[in-house]
C-alpha positions in Angstrom: -21.0 -35.1 -15.2 -21.0 -31.9 -17.6 -20.2 -31.3 -20.9 -18.1 -28.1 -21.8 -20.2 -26.7 -24.1 -18.7 -23.1 -25.1 -15.0 -21.3 -24.0 -15.1 -17.8 -24.9 -12.7 -15.4 -24.6 -13.6 -12.5 -22.3 -14.1 -8.6 -23.4 -12.4 -7.0 -20.7 -9.5 -9.6 -20.8 -8.0 -11.7 -23.4 -6.1 -13.5 -20.8 -9.1 -14.9 -19.7 -11.8 -17.6 -20.9 -15.3 -18.2 -19.7 -16.1 -21.9 -19.6 -19.9 -23.1 -20.2 -20.8 -26.5 -19.4 -24.5 -27.6 -20.5 -25.4 -24.5 -22.2 -24.3 -22.2 -18.4 -21.9 -20.2 -17.4 -19.1 -22.2 -14.8 -16.3 -20.1 -14.5 -14.3 -17.7 -15.7 -10.5 -18.4 -15.6 -6.9 -17.6 -17.3 -5.7 -19.3 -20.6 -3.3 -20.7 -18.9 -5.4 -23.2 -16.7 -7.4 -23.8 -19.7 -4.5 -25.3 -21.0 -2.7 -27.0 -18.1 -6.0 -28.8 -17.4 -6.5 -29.8 -20.8 -10.4 -28.3 -21.2 -11.7 -28.0 -24.5 -15.3 -27.7 -25.9 -17.3 -30.8 -26.4 -15.4 -33.1 -23.5 -17.5 -34.4 -20.4 -16.0 -33.5 -17.6 -16.5 -33.4 -13.9 -17.8 -30.1 -12.7 -16.9 -30.8 -8.9 -13.3 -31.8 -10.1 -13.1 -29.1 -12.0 -14.0 -26.8 -10.0 -11.6 -27.9 -7.4 -8.7 -28.1 -10.1 -9.6 -23.9 -11.1 -9.2 -23.1 -7.4 -6.1 -24.9 -6.8 -4.9 -23.3 -10.3 -5.9 -19.8 -9.4 -4.6 -20.4 -5.9 -1.0 -20.5 -7.5 -1.4 -17.9 -9.8 -2.8 -15.7 -7.1 0.1 -16.6 -5.0 2.7 -15.8 -7.8 1.5 -12.6 -8.4 1.9 -12.3 -4.5 5.4 -12.3 -4.3 6.0 -11.2 -7.5 4.5 -7.7 -5.7 6.2 -8.4 -2.5 9.5 -9.1 -4.2 9.3 -5.4 -5.6 8.3 -3.6 -2.2 6.9 -4.2 1.3 2.7 -3.8 1.3 0.4 -3.8 3.6 -2.1 -6.6 3.7 -5.0 -4.2 2.7 -3.1 -2.7 -0.2 -2.2 -6.1 -1.0 -5.6 -7.5 -0.9 -7.1 -4.5 -3.4 -3.9 -5.6 -6.1 -4.9 -9.6 -6.4 -8.6 -8.0 -6.1 -7.9 -5.9 -9.2 -6.1 -8.5 -10.4 -9.7 -10.2 -10.5 -9.0 -13.3 -7.9 -12.1 -14.0 -6.1 -12.7 -13.1 -2.0 -12.1 -16.9 -1.3 -8.2 -17.2 -3.3 -7.1 -13.5 -1.6 -8.1 -15.0 1.7 -6.3 -18.1 1.2 -3.4 -16.4 0.1 -3.2 -13.9 2.7 -2.9 -16.2 5.3 -0.1 -18.4 3.8 1.6 -15.2 3.5 0.7 -14.5 7.4 2.2 -18.1 7.9 5.5 -17.6 5.9 5.4 -13.7 7.4 5.9 -12.0 4.8 3.1 -9.6 5.3 3.0 -7.8 8.3 1.1 -4.3 8.9 3.1 -3.6 11.7 7.0 -4.1 10.5 5.2 -2.0 6.9 4.6 1.0 9.5 7.4 0.9 11.5 9.5 0.7 8.0 7.3 3.5 5.7 8.1 5.4 9.3 11.7 5.3 8.8 11.5 6.0 5.1 9.2 8.8 5.3 11.4 10.7 8.1 14.8 10.2 6.2 14.1 11.0 2.7 11.2 13.1 2.9 11.3 14.5 6.0 7.3 13.9 6.7 5.6 15.4 10.1 3.7 13.5 12.1 0.6 14.5 10.7 1.4 13.4 7.1 2.6 10.0 8.1 -1.0 9.3 9.7 -2.7 10.6 7.2 -0.4 8.2 4.5 -0.5 5.2 7.1 -4.1 5.5 7.3 -4.5 5.7 3.4 -2.8 2.7 3.4 -5.2 1.0 5.5 -3.1 0.5 9.0 -4.7 0.1 11.8 -5.7 3.2 14.0 -3.7 1.1 17.0 -0.4 0.0 15.3 -0.4 4.2 13.7 -0.1 5.3 17.2 2.1 2.8 18.6 4.5 3.7 15.6 3.9 7.7 16.2 4.6 7.3 19.6 8.2 5.8 19.2 9.2 8.8 17.0 11.5 11.1 18.9 10.4 14.6 18.9 14.1 15.8 18.7 14.4 14.0 15.2 10.6 16.1 13.8 12.4 19.0 15.2 15.6 18.5 13.4 13.4 17.5 10.5 11.7 20.8 10.4 14.8 23.0 10.8 16.1 21.4 8.0 12.8 21.9 5.1 12.7 25.3 7.2 16.4 26.2 6.0 16.0 24.7 2.5 13.1 26.6 1.5 14.3 30.1 3.5 17.5 29.5 0.8 15.1 29.1 -2.0 12.8 32.2 -1.5 13.3 36.0 -3.0 11.2 37.4 -0.9 12.4 39.8 1.9 9.1 40.7 3.2 9.3 39.2 6.8 5.5 38.4 7.4 5.5 36.6 3.7 8.5 34.7 4.8 7.2 33.4 7.9 3.9 32.9 6.2 5.8 30.6 3.1 7.6 28.7 5.6 4.2 28.0 7.7 2.8 26.6 4.5 5.7 24.2 3.2 6.4 22.5 6.8 2.3 22.0 7.3 1.8 20.4 3.8 5.0 18.3 4.9 2.6 17.2 8.1 3.6 19.1 11.1 1.6 20.6 13.8 1.1 24.3 14.5 3.7 24.0 17.9 6.1 22.8 16.0 6.0 25.0 13.0 5.7 28.1 15.0 8.8 27.1 17.1 10.9 25.7 14.3 10.5 29.0 12.3 11.3 31.4 14.7 14.8 29.3 15.7 15.4 29.6 11.8 14.2 33.6 11.3 15.9 34.4 14.5 19.3 31.7 14.4 18.4 30.0 17.6 19.1 26.4 16.6 19.5 24.4 19.5 16.5 21.9 20.3 14.4 22.4 23.8 11.6 20.2 24.4 8.0 22.3 24.0 7.1 20.9 27.6 10.2 23.2 28.9 
């Protein structure tokens, strides 16, 4: 047992307070937890029981926070971990939430990666290099990245690159062929296309030969 000797609002987060038991720091918790558990200065309390109650309340809050995040957009596991950690939840709480979400099948890095690829191929017309870069930044494993990248059809990459090159070409006023080639190359490289695709697409667009052929043909 112990006595709650002080409850102080945190300086950097006014939604949380620090609890002191017998003049020693015990835990930092959200104010709602304090109100819900009816913790106040001067009361006697079982430290172990309080620790379990605080853990349960923080777990509920973290789980609800994760549900709210996922309701807005899909997340990779590591991105969600980072967001919960930035909210101030301990690693043990975050691990428990992630395990619950896995059981509910609410997080799945492979499905996340597949959805991301579909979106970026259709909306942003990204090339494979850019997609790999973005998935790596989102902390998707190399194995998953390799699998989803291998499923992208070469013809889709070619069609997207042609679309981007033609769109860029229409907006260009420069008539110098070398400068046109350079600007198209830079634009497609920024979008994540490799040299062979860029060379073929730029030549096809400038020469009017827009029928897809495998680079291996």
